[in-house]
Every structure is written in C-alpha cells, then in structure tokens.
MIDOSE-1310 file (N, C-alpha, C; in nm, 2 decimals, decimal comma, always signed):
residues 247
mygs	+1,02/+0,37/-23,05/+1,13/+0,28/-23,03/+1,08/+0,14/-22,99; +1,13/+0,04/-23,06/+1,10/-0,09/-23,02/+1,17/-0,12/-22,88; +1,09/-0,19/-22,79/+1,15/-0,22/-22,66/+1,16/-0,11/-22,57; +1,06/-0,02/-22,57/+1,06/+0,10/-22,48/+1,05/+0,06/-22,33
kgkv	+0,99/-0,06/-22,30/+0,98/-0,11/-22,17/+1,08/-0,22/-22,14; +1,16/-0,26/-22,24/+1,26/-0,36/-22,22/+1,30/-0,44/-22,35; +1,43/-0,47/-22,36/+1,48/-0,55/-22,47/+1,53/-0,68/-22,42; +1,48/-0,79/-22,47/+1,52/-0,92/-22,42/+1,60/-0,99/-22,53
gllv	+1,72/-1,04/-22,49/+1,80/-1,12/-22,57/+1,78/-1,26/-22,55; +1,76/-1,34/-22,65/+1,74/-1,49/-22,64/+1,84/-1,56/-22,71; +1,91/-1,66/-22,64/+2,00/-1,76/-22,70/+1,91/-1,88/-22,74; +1,89/-1,90/-22,87/+1,79/-2,00/-22,91/+1,85/-2,11/-22,99
pagn	+1,82/-2,23/-22,97/+1,87/-2,34/-23,05/+1,82/-2,32/-23,20; +1,91/-2,35/-23,29/+1,89/-2,31/-23,43/+1,75/-2,36/-23,49; +1,71/-2,48/-23,45/+1,59/-2,54/-23,51/+1,46/-2,50/-23,44; +1,47/-2,42/-23,33/+1,35/-2,38/-23,26/+1,26/-2,28/-23,33
rvii	+1,14/-2,32/-23,37/+1,04/-2,24/-23,44/+0,92/-2,20/-23,35; +0,93/-2,22/-23,22/+0,82/-2,20/-23,13/+0,84/-2,08/-23,04; +0,95/-2,06/-22,98/+0,97/-1,96/-22,88/+0,95/-1,82/-22,92; +0,99/-1,78/-23,04/+0,98/-1,64/-23,08/+0,83/-1,61/-23,11
pecy	+0,75/-1,69/-23,18/+0,61/-1,66/-23,19/+0,54/-1,66/-23,06; +0,57/-1,75/-22,97/+0,50/-1,75/-22,84/+0,53/-1,62/-22,76; +0,66/-1,58/-22,76/+0,70/-1,46/-22,69/+0,62/-1,34/-22,74; +0,61/-1,32/-22,88/+0,54/-1,21/-22,93/+0,39/-1,22/-22,92
rvap	+0,34/-1,34/-22,91/+0,20/-1,36/-22,89/+0,15/-1,31/-22,75; +0,24/-1,32/-22,65/+0,21/-1,30/-22,51/+0,26/-1,16/-22,46; +0,38/-1,12/-22,49/+0,44/-1,01/-22,43/+0,38/-0,88/-22,47; +0,38/-0,78/-22,38/+0,33/-0,65/-22,41/+0,41/-0,59/-22,53
aeva	+0,34/-0,50/-22,60/+0,40/-0,44/-22,73/+0,53/-0,36/-22,70; +0,54/-0,31/-22,57/+0,66/-0,23/-22,54/+0,78/-0,31/-22,51; +0,77/-0,44/-22,51/+0,88/-0,53/-22,48/+0,92/-0,60/-22,62; +1,05/-0,59/-22,65/+1,10/-0,65/-22,78/+1,20/-0,76/-22,76
ffet	+1,20/-0,85/-22,85/+1,29/-0,97/-22,84/+1,39/-0,97/-22,95; +1,51/-1,00/-22,92/+1,62/-1,01/-23,01/+1,69/-1,14/-22,99; +1,72/-1,22/-23,10/+1,77/-1,35/-23,08/+1,90/-1,37/-23,15; +1,97/-1,47/-23,10/+2,08/-1,53/-23,17/+2,07/-1,68/-23,17
rmiv	+2,11/-1,74/-23,28/+2,08/-1,89/-23,29/+2,21/-1,97/-23,26; +2,19/-2,08/-23,19/+2,30/-2,17/-23,15/+2,29/-2,30/-23,24; +2,39/-2,33/-23,31/+2,40/-2,45/-23,39/+2,40/-2,57/-23,30; +2,32/-2,67/-23,33/+2,32/-2,80/-23,24/+2,34/-2,92/-23,33
qgdw	+2,41/-3,02/-23,28/+2,44/-3,14/-23,35/+2,34/-3,25/-23,31; +2,29/-3,33/-23,41/+2,21/-3,44/-23,37/+2,06/-3,41/-23,37; +1,98/-3,51/-23,39/+1,84/-3,50/-23,39/+1,77/-3,51/-23,26; +1,84/-3,57/-23,16/+1,78/-3,60/-23,03/+1,85/-3,52/-22,92
iseg	+1,77/-3,49/-22,82/+1,83/-3,42/-22,70/+1,93/-3,52/-22,63; +2,05/-3,47/-22,60/+2,14/-3,54/-22,53/+2,25/-3,45/-22,47; +2,32/-3,49/-22,37/+2,42/-3,40/-22,31/+2,52/-3,36/-22,42; +2,57/-3,45/-22,50/+2,67/-3,42/-22,60/+2,62/-3,33/-22,71
snfs	+2,50/-3,35/-22,76/+2,44/-3,27/-22,87/+2,41/-3,13/-22,81; +2,35/-3,13/-22,69/+2,31/-2,99/-22,64/+2,43/-2,91/-22,61; +2,54/-2,97/-22,56/+2,65/-2,89/-22,52/+2,74/-2,85/-22,63; +2,71/-2,90/-22,75/+2,77/-2,85/-22,87/+2,73/-2,71/-22,90
midh	+2,62/-2,66/-22,84/+2,57/-2,53/-22,86/+2,64/-2,42/-22,77; +2,71/-2,47/-22,67/+2,76/-2,37/-22,57/+2,85/-2,27/-22,62; +2,95/-2,31/-22,71/+3,04/-2,21/-22,77/+2,96/-2,11/-22,85; +2,85/-2,15/-22,92/+2,77/-2,06/-22,99/+2,70/-1,97/-22,89
arhg	+2,66/-2,02/-22,78/+2,59/-1,94/-22,68/+2,68/-1,83/-22,63; +2,80/-1,86/-22,60/+2,90/-1,76/-22,55/+2,92/-1,65/-22,66; +2,93/-1,69/-22,78/+2,95/-1,60/-22,89/+2,82/-1,51/-22,90; +2,70/-1,58/-22,88/+2,58/-1,51/-22,89/+2,56/-1,40/-22,78
leel	+2,62/-1,42/-22,67/+2,62/-1,32/-22,56/+2,69/-1,20/-22,61; +2,81/-1,21/-22,68/+2,88/-1,10/-22,74/+2,79/-1,03/-22,84; +2,72/-1,10/-22,92/+2,63/-1,04/-23,02/+2,52/-0,96/-22,96; +2,46/-1,02/-22,86/+2,35/-0,95/-22,79/+2,40/-0,83/-22,71
kick	+2,52/-0,83/-22,66/+2,58/-0,72/-22,59/+2,58/-0,60/-22,69; +2,62/-0,63/-22,81/+2,63/-0,52/-22,91/+2,49/-0,47/-22,94; +2,39/-0,55/-22,93/+2,25/-0,52/-22,96/+2,19/-0,43/-22,84; +2,26/-0,43/-22,73/+2,23/-0,35/-22,61/+2,09/-0,39/-22,55
vdvc	+2,08/-0,53/-22,54/+1,96/-0,58/-22,47/+1,97/-0,55/-22,32; +1,85/-0,56/-22,25/+1,84/-0,53/-22,11/+1,85/-0,65/-22,02; +1,82/-0,77/-22,08/+1,83/-0,89/-22,01/+1,85/-1,00/-22,11; +1,91/-1,11/-22,07/+1,95/-1,22/-22,17/+1,91/-1,35/-22,11
vlac	+1,86/-1,45/-22,19/+1,82/-1,58/-22,15/+1,88/-1,69/-22,23; +1,94/-1,79/-22,17/+1,97/-1,91/-22,24/+1,84/-1,99/-22,26; +1,78/-1,98/-22,38/+1,64/-2,03/-22,40/+1,64/-2,17/-22,45; +1,70/-2,26/-22,38/+1,69/-2,40/-22,40/+1,68/-2,48/-22,27
tats	+1,57/-2,54/-22,25/+1,55/-2,60/-22,11/+1,65/-2,71/-22,08; +1,67/-2,81/-22,17/+1,75/-2,92/-22,14/+1,90/-2,87/-22,12; +1,95/-2,79/-22,21/+2,09/-2,74/-22,19/+2,11/-2,68/-22,06; +2,01/-2,61/-22,00/+2,03/-2,54/-21,88/+2,03/-2,63/-21,76
flkg	+1,98/-2,75/-21,77/+1,98/-2,84/-21,65/+2,07/-2,96/-21,66; +2,12/-3,00/-21,78/+2,18/-3,13/-21,80/+2,31/-3,14/-21,72; +2,38/-3,03/-21,70/+2,50/-3,04/-21,61/+2,48/-2,99/-21,47; +2,36/-2,97/-21,43/+2,33/-2,95/-21,29/+2,32/-2,80/-21,26
rawd	+2,28/-2,78/-21,13/+2,26/-2,64/-21,08/+2,39/-2,56/-21,08; +2,50/-2,62/-21,05/+2,62/-2,54/-21,04/+2,66/-2,48/-21,18; +2,65/-2,56/-21,28/+2,69/-2,52/-21,42/+2,59/-2,41/-21,46; +2,46/-2,43/-21,44/+2,36/-2,34/-21,48/+2,38/-2,20/-21,41
rtfa	+2,40/-2,20/-21,29/+2,42/-2,07/-21,21/+2,55/-2,00/-21,26; +2,65/-2,09/-21,28/+2,78/-2,03/-21,32/+2,77/-1,96/-21,46; +2,70/-2,03/-21,55/+2,68/-1,97/-21,69/+2,61/-1,84/-21,67; +2,51/-1,83/-21,59/+2,43/-1,70/-21,57/+2,52/-1,60/-21,51
aege	+2,60/-1,64/-21,41/+2,69/-1,54/-21,34/+2,80/-1,49/-21,43; +2,86/-1,58/-21,51/+2,96/-1,53/-21,60/+2,91/-1,45/-21,71; +2,79/-1,48/-21,75/+2,72/-1,40/-21,85/+2,69/-1,26/-21,80; +2,65/-1,25/-21,68/+2,62/-1,12/-21,62/+2,75/-1,03/-21,61
kemg	+2,85/-1,10/-21,57/+2,98/-1,03/-21,55/+3,03/-0,98/-21,69; +3,01/-1,06/-21,79/+3,05/-1,02/-21,93/+2,97/-0,91/-21,98; +2,83/-0,92/-21,96/+2,74/-0,83/-22,03/+2,70/-0,70/-21,95; +2,71/-0,72/-21,81/+2,67/-0,61/-21,73/+2,52/-0,59/-21,71
ipvt	+2,45/-0,70/-21,74/+2,30/-0,70/-21,73/+2,26/-0,83/-21,67; +2,13/-0,84/-21,63/+2,09/-0,98/-21,58/+2,09/-1,08/-21,69; +2,15/-1,20/-21,66/+2,15/-1,31/-21,75/+2,09/-1,43/-21,67; +2,00/-1,50/-21,74/+1,94/-1,61/-21,67/+1,92/-1,73/-21,77
tttl	+1,86/-1,84/-21,73/+1,84/-1,95/-21,81/+1,70/-2,00/-21,80; +1,66/-2,09/-21,89/+1,52/-2,14/-21,88/+1,49/-2,21/-21,75; +1,59/-2,30/-21,70/+1,56/-2,37/-21,58/+1,56/-2,27/-21,46; +1,65/-2,18/-21,45/+1,64/-2,08/-21,34/+1,51/-2,00/-21,35
slle	+1,46/-1,98/-21,47/+1,33/-1,91/-21,48/+1,22/-2,00/-21,43; +1,22/-2,13/-21,46/+1,12/-2,22/-21,41/+1,12/-2,22/-21,26; +1,24/-2,22/-21,20/+1,24/-2,22/-21,05/+1,18/-2,09/-21,00; +1,20/-1,98/-21,06/+1,14/-1,85/-21,02/+0,99/-1,86/-21,03
alra	+0,94/-1,92/-21,14/+0,80/-1,93/-21,17/+0,73/-2,02/-21,06; +0,79/-2,13/-21,03/+0,73/-2,23/-20,93/+0,73/-2,16/-20,79; +0,84/-2,09/-20,77/+0,84/-2,02/-20,64/+0,73/-1,91/-20,62; +0,71/-1,84/-20,73/+0,61/-1,73/-20,73/+0,47/-1,80/-20,71
lktr	+0,45/-1,91/-20,76/+0,32/-1,98/-20,75/+0,31/-2,06/-20,62; +0,42/-2,06/-20,54/+0,43/-2,14/-20,42/+0,39/-2,28/-20,44; +0,45/-2,34/-20,55/+0,43/-2,47/-20,59/+0,56/-2,55/-20,57; +0,56/-2,65/-20,48/+0,68/-2,73/-20,45/+0,67/-2,87/-20,50
riai	+0,55/-2,93/-20,51/+0,53/-3,07/-20,55/+0,48/-3,06/-20,69; +0,55/-3,11/-20,79/+0,52/-3,09/-20,93/+0,52/-3,22/-21,01; +0,45/-3,22/-21,12/+0,45/-3,32/-21,22/+0,52/-3,26/-21,34; +0,59/-3,34/-21,42/+0,66/-3,30/-21,54/+0,60/-3,37/-21,66
aspw	+0,57/-3,29/-21,77/+0,54/-3,34/-21,90/+0,64/-3,29/-22,00; +0,70/-3,38/-22,08/+0,80/-3,34/-22,17/+0,80/-3,43/-22,29; +0,87/-3,38/-22,40/+0,88/-3,46/-22,52/+1,02/-3,53/-22,53; +1,08/-3,55/-22,41/+1,21/-3,61/-22,40/+1,21/-3,76/-22,37
tpdi	+1,33/-3,82/-22,38/+1,34/-3,96/-22,33/+1,35/-3,96/-22,18; +1,32/-4,08/-22,12/+1,32/-4,09/-21,97/+1,45/-4,05/-21,91; +1,57/-4,08/-21,98/+1,70/-4,04/-21,92/+1,71/-3,89/-21,90; +1,66/-3,81/-22,00/+1,67/-3,67/-21,99/+1,57/-3,62/-21,88
nkra	+1,46/-3,68/-21,88/+1,36/-3,64/-21,77/+1,43/-3,66/-21,63; +1,50/-3,77/-21,62/+1,57/-3,80/-21,49/+1,66/-3,69/-21,45; +1,74/-3,63/-21,55/+1,83/-3,52/-21,52/+1,75/-3,40/-21,47; +1,64/-3,37/-21,53/+1,55/-3,26/-21,49/+1,51/-3,28/-21,35
veyl	+1,46/-3,40/-21,32/+1,42/-3,43/-21,18/+1,53/-3,41/-21,08; +1,65/-3,45/-21,11/+1,77/-3,43/-21,02/+1,79/-3,28/-21,00; +1,79/-3,20/-21,10/+1,81/-3,06/-21,09/+1,70/-3,00/-21,00; +1,57/-3,03/-21,02/+1,46/-2,97/-20,95/+1,46/-3,01/-20,80
easg	+1,49/-3,14/-20,78/+1,50/-3,19/-20,64/+1,61/-3,13/-20,56; +1,73/-3,11/-20,63/+1,84/-3,04/-20,57/+1,81/-2,90/-20,54; +1,71/-2,84/-20,60/+1,67/-2,70/-20,58/+1,56/-2,69/-20,48; +1,52/-2,80/-20,42/+1,42/-2,79/-20,31/+1,27/-2,83/-20,35
fevv	+1,26/-2,88/-20,48/+1,12/-2,92/-20,52/+1,11/-3,07/-20,52; +0,99/-3,12/-20,52/+0,96/-3,26/-20,52/+0,89/-3,29/-20,65; +0,94/-3,38/-20,73/+0,88/-3,43/-20,85/+0,80/-3,55/-20,82; +0,67/-3,55/-20,83/+0,59/-3,66/-20,79/+0,55/-3,75/-20,90
htcs	+0,57/-3,70/-21,03/+0,54/-3,79/-21,14/+0,60/-3,72/-21,27; +0,64/-3,80/-21,36/+0,69/-3,76/-21,49/+0,61/-3,83/-21,60; +0,59/-3,76/-21,72/+0,53/-3,83/-21,83/+0,60/-3,77/-21,96; +0,64/-3,86/-22,04/+0,71/-3,82/-22,16/+0,66/-3,89/-22,28
epid	+0,67/-3,83/-22,40/+0,64/-3,89/-22,53/+0,76/-3,84/-22,61; +0,87/-3,92/-22,62/+0,99/-3,87/-22,69/+0,96/-3,84/-22,84; +1,01/-3,72/-22,88/+1,00/-3,67/-23,01/+1,13/-3,60/-23,05; +1,18/-3,62/-23,17/+1,31/-3,56/-23,20/+1,30/-3,41/-23,21
rirv	+1,41/-3,34/-23,20/+1,41/-3,20/-23,18/+1,36/-3,12/-23,30; +1,34/-3,18/-23,42/+1,28/-3,12/-23,53/+1,13/-3,13/-23,53; +1,08/-3,25/-23,51/+0,94/-3,27/-23,52/+0,86/-3,22/-23,40; +0,93/-3,19/-23,29/+0,87/-3,14/-23,17/+0,81/-3,00/-23,20
ndqs	+0,87/-2,93/-23,29/+0,82/-2,79/-23,33/+0,69/-2,80/-23,40; +0,66/-2,92/-23,46/+0,54/-2,93/-23,54/+0,42/-2,98/-23,46; +0,43/-3,01/-23,34/+0,32/-3,06/-23,26/+0,22/-2,95/-23,23; +0,10/-2,99/-23,22/-0,01/-2,89/-23,20/-0,02/-2,86/-23,05
pefa	-0,08/-2,75/-23,01/-0,10/-2,72/-22,86/-0,18/-2,84/-22,79; -0,26/-2,91/-22,87/-0,34/-3,02/-22,81/-0,25/-3,13/-22,77; -0,14/-3,15/-22,83/-0,04/-3,25/-22,79/+0,01/-3,22/-22,65; +0,05/-3,09/-22,63/+0,10/-3,05/-22,50/-0,01/-3,06/-22,39
ysla	-0,13/-3,03/-22,43/-0,25/-3,04/-22,34/-0,26/-3,18/-22,29; -0,27/-3,28/-22,39/-0,28/-3,42/-22,36/-0,17/-3,47/-22,27; -0,05/-3,43/-22,30/+0,07/-3,48/-22,23/+0,06/-3,43/-22,08; +0,02/-3,30/-22,06/+0,01/-3,25/-21,93/-0,10/-3,32/-21,85
vkan	-0,21/-3,35/-21,91/-0,32/-3,42/-21,85/-0,27/-3,56/-21,80; -0,19/-3,63/-21,89/-0,14/-3,76/-21,85/-0,04/-3,75/-21,74; +0,04/-3,64/-21,73/+0,14/-3,62/-21,63/+0,08/-3,59/-21,49; -0,04/-3,53/-21,49/-0,10/-3,48/-21,37/-0,14/-3,60/-21,28
vpaa	-0,11/-3,59/-21,15/-0,16/-3,68/-21,05/-0,21/-3,60/-20,93; -0,29/-3,66/-20,84/-0,35/-3,58/-20,73/-0,24/-3,52/-20,64; -0,13/-3,59/-20,62/-0,02/-3,54/-20,53/+0,05/-3,41/-20,58; +0,04/-3,39/-20,71/+0,10/-3,27/-20,77/+0,03/-3,14/-20,74
egvc	+0,10/-3,04/-20,69/+0,05/-2,91/-20,67/+0,04/-2,83/-20,80; +0,12/-2,87/-20,90/+0,13/-2,80/-21,03/+0,19/-2,89/-21,13; +0,18/-2,85/-21,26/+0,23/-2,93/-21,37/+0,32/-2,84/-21,45; +0,44/-2,89/-21,49/+0,53/-2,82/-21,57/+0,54/-2,89/-21,71
ifat	+0,52/-2,81/-21,81/+0,54/-2,85/-21,95/+0,67/-2,81/-22,00; +0,77/-2,90/-22,02/+0,90/-2,86/-22,06/+0,93/-2,86/-22,21; +1,02/-2,78/-22,25/+1,08/-2,76/-22,38/+1,03/-2,63/-22,44; +1,13/-2,55/-22,48/+1,10/-2,42/-22,54/+1,05/-2,43/-22,69
dlrs	+1,06/-2,56/-22,74/+1,02/-2,58/-22,88/+0,89/-2,66/-22,89; +0,82/-2,67/-22,77/+0,69/-2,74/-22,77/+0,58/-2,64/-22,75; +0,50/-2,62/-22,85/+0,39/-2,52/-22,84/+0,29/-2,55/-22,74; +0,26/-2,45/-22,65/+0,16/-2,47/-22,55/+0,10/-2,35/-22,49
ieil	+0,15/-2,23/-22,53/+0,12/-2,11/-22,45/-0,03/-2,08/-22,45; -0,10/-2,11/-22,56/-0,24/-2,08/-22,58/-0,34/-2,17/-22,50; -0,29/-2,29/-22,45/-0,37/-2,38/-22,38/-0,35/-2,38/-22,23; -0,27/-2,29/-22,18/-0,23/-2,30/-22,04/-0,35/-2,26/-21,95
ssle	-0,42/-2,16/-21,99/-0,54/-2,12/-21,90/-0,64/-2,23/-21,90; -0,68/-2,28/-22,01/-0,78/-2,39/-22,02/-0,74/-2,51/-21,95; -0,61/-2,54/-21,96/-0,55/-2,66/-21,89/-0,56/-2,64/-21,74; -0,53/-2,52/-21,69/-0,54/-2,49/-21,54/-0,69/-2,51/-21,50
ktlk	-0,78/-2,47/-21,58/-0,92/-2,49/-21,54/-0,96/-2,64/-21,53; -0,90/-2,72/-21,63/-0,93/-2,86/-21,63/-0,87/-2,93/-21,51; -0,74/-2,90/-21,48/-0,66/-2,96/-21,38/-0,69/-2,90/-21,24; -0,74/-2,78/-21,24/-0,76/-2,71/-21,11/-0,63/-2,69/-21,03
kpvv	-0,53/-2,66/-21,10/-0,40/-2,63/-21,04/-0,31/-2,55/-21,14; -0,20/-2,49/-21,09/-0,12/-2,41/-21,19/-0,05/-2,50/-21,29; -0,03/-2,44/-21,40/+0,05/-2,51/-21,51/+0,15/-2,41/-21,56; +0,28/-2,45/-21,57/+0,39/-2,37/-21,61/+0,46/-2,43/-21,73
ssnq	+0,48/-2,35/-21,84/+0,56/-2,40/-21,95/+0,69/-2,33/-21,95; +0,78/-2,39/-22,03/+0,92/-2,33/-22,03/+0,91/-2,19/-22,09; +0,84/-2,16/-22,19/+0,84/-2,03/-22,25/+0,76/-1,93/-22,17; +0,66/-1,98/-22,10/+0,58/-1,89/-22,01/+0,67/-1,85/-21,89
ailf	+0,75/-1,94/-21,84/+0,84/-1,91/-21,73/+0,95/-1,81/-21,78; +1,00/-1,82/-21,90/+1,10/-1,73/-21,95/+1,03/-1,59/-21,96; +0,91/-1,58/-22,01/+0,84/-1,45/-22,01/+0,82/-1,39/-21,87; +0,78/-1,48/-21,78/+0,76/-1,43/-21,64/+0,89/-1,37/-21,59
ntlr	+1,00/-1,45/-21,60/+1,12/-1,41/-21,54/+1,18/-1,28/-21,60; +1,18/-1,28/-21,74/+1,23/-1,16/-21,80/+1,15/-1,03/-21,77; +1,02/-1,05/-21,76/+0,94/-0,93/-21,72/+0,96/-0,89/-21,58; +0,99/-0,99/-21,49/+1,03/-0,96/-21,36/+1,16/-0,88/-21,35
llny	+1,25/-0,93/-21,43/+1,39/-0,86/-21,43/+1,38/-0,72/-21,49; +1,28/-0,70/-21,58/+1,26/-0,57/-21,64/+1,17/-0,48/-21,55; +1,12/-0,53/-21,44/+1,03/-0,46/-21,35/+0,90/-0,42/-21,42; +0,86/-0,51/-21,51/+0,73/-0,49/-21,57/+0,62/-0,56/-21,49
espi	+0,53/-0,48/-21,43/+0,45/-0,54/-21,32/+0,30/-0,56/-21,37; +0,26/-0,51/-21,48/+0,12/-0,52/-21,52/+0,09/-0,67/-21,55; -0,03/-0,72/-21,50/-0,07/-0,85/-21,53/-0,10/-0,88/-21,68; -0,08/-1,00/-21,72/-0,10/-1,04/-21,86/-0,20/-1,15/-21,86
pgfg	-0,33/-1,13/-21,88/-0,43/-1,23/-21,87/-0,44/-1,32/-22,00; -0,49/-1,44/-21,97/-0,52/-1,53/-22,08/-0,41/-1,64/-22,11; -0,30/-1,63/-22,04/-0,19/-1,73/-22,06/-0,14/-1,80/-21,94; -0,24/-1,82/-21,85/-0,20/-1,89/-21,72/-0,19/-1,80/-21,60
slle	-0,21/-1,86/-21,49/-0,21/-1,78/-21,36/-0,07/-1,72/-21,33; +0,03/-1,78/-21,38/+0,17/-1,73/-21,35/+0,18/-1,58/-21,40; +0,13/-1,55/-21,52/+0,15/-1,42/-21,58/+0,04/-1,32/-21,53; -0,06/-1,37/-21,47/-0,17/-1,29/-21,42/-0,14/-1,24/-21,28
gpri	-0,05/-1,30/-21,21/-0,02/-1,27/-21,07/+0,10/-1,18/-21,05; +0,14/-1,14/-20,93/+0,25/-1,06/-20,90/+0,38/-1,13/-20,93; +0,48/-1,05/-20,96/+0,62/-1,11/-20,99/+0,71/-1,08/-20,88; +0,74/-1,19/-20,81/+0,83/-1,18/-20,69/+0,97/-1,13/-20,74
leti	+1,02/-1,03/-20,66/+1,15/-0,97/-20,71/+1,27/-1,03/-20,64; +1,25/-1,12/-20,54/+1,37/-1,18/-20,48/+1,41/-1,30/-20,57; +1,54/-1,33/-20,56/+1,59/-1,45/-20,63/+1,58/-1,57/-20,54; +1,59/-1,69/-20,60/+1,58/-1,81/-20,52/+1,72/-1,83/-20,45
ptq	+1,72/-1,85/-20,32/+1,85/-1,86/-20,25/+1,91/-1,99/-20,29; +2,05/-1,99/-20,29/+2,13/-2,11/-20,32/+2,12/-2,20/-20,20; +2,09/-2,33/-20,22/+2,08/-2,43/-20,11/+2,21/-2,51/-20,10
C-alpha cells in the first residue's frame, strides 16, 4: 500500500514544478503525497493574485478528503502569510474541522521548524519583491521571531521553477549576516533541498527551506520519528510534538 506510514495531501499552486519532486526525493518510501492544484492569476506574487487561489484551495480540501489523506498542507508560502497570522491559523482550523485531520500551512510549518531548531533571530532569502518580503517579516515578528536581514532577487512565478539549486545557495549566502542564528529560504517553487546540508556547513548555522519545513511538519504530525540524513539538520533531529502557542 502506498502511504503505509502516512498520506500527505498538498494544495499546490498550478505552476509549481518543484515541491513534488523535492518531497519524493527526501521523504521515506512509506510516506506518499497526493496533490490538488490551485489556479493562480498573474505572473508575479501579490496579495490579489495569490488569493485568487483560495477558492481552489477550499475545493481542493474536499478532493483530498475523498482521497483519505492523513494530513493536509496549504503548500504556498506567500499565500499563507500575506493576510497575517490570524487568517493563516483560521484557514488551518477551518480545514481541520472540515476534514477531521490535521491541516497546516507552509508558514505554520516554518514556525514549527524554527522552534524545533531553537532559532529566533533569522535572515530571509527569497525570490520575491521587497514588499512581499516585508509581509513575511511582519508575520514572523508577530510570531515572536526577529528578522535581522532580508535578501531577495525577484523572479516571476514561472521562471522561479527553473532556477538551479546554486541560485538558492548564492541567495542564502547573501542573506546571511553574523547576527542571524539561522537562514530561511522561502518559496515552495524554489529548488534548494539538495544544497541545504552543504549550505549549513558553509554558514555554520541552520538553514530552513519552505519545502523542508513542510516535510518536517507533516512527518511530525504523522508521528514519523526516524531521522532523515543529508537534507539539513532540521530533518536529522527530533521532531517537537507541541504546537507553537498563540501569542
């Protein structure tokens, strides 16, 4: 049976060609992924274009409920933080009520990942415009983290899928500053999973990507405790089972 240790449902932006390959590259064979796609308007990340996906996301929850997944994730980083913490948590809570299983989002998963690593002061690397980065900073700081630096190289939502892992590596190196306890690489459509371990060795601090955080949090919710080496310290360490308290 596929998914003998867990079936993960992903609500994925229609143009994303990165998250599914990264999930299957990293996840144990006993965990399976099932996706539904959300139509998005426009070539660039914005509140208007991203929230055109939400109706598709809610319909996708219904589809994944039929598929009988064990946990579900809104797998779009920007969509999960653009309207703030309250919207993000409400989406997850309403999804859980509808589906009867854990429902989370990319940004909630990032918070769990940073908490597990005991990393509070962070730098952000992203392929977004500065105004989108600003919204990410607002969400993270409202959640008790301190963002000490951001670095972005804006790329439209189609071409970001085509960037090499070396692009993410270079962006993270530029984002890093001595004051940061860790570096976050944002965007589920920015390939980076295979460079996280080497990047941590270079920077001598934890590095978390959006897709790595999703994997960490879904495995946590599935109670899958075995370490996964080779893709960053987050997946090699223990998975804290408490949720982040609301502040």
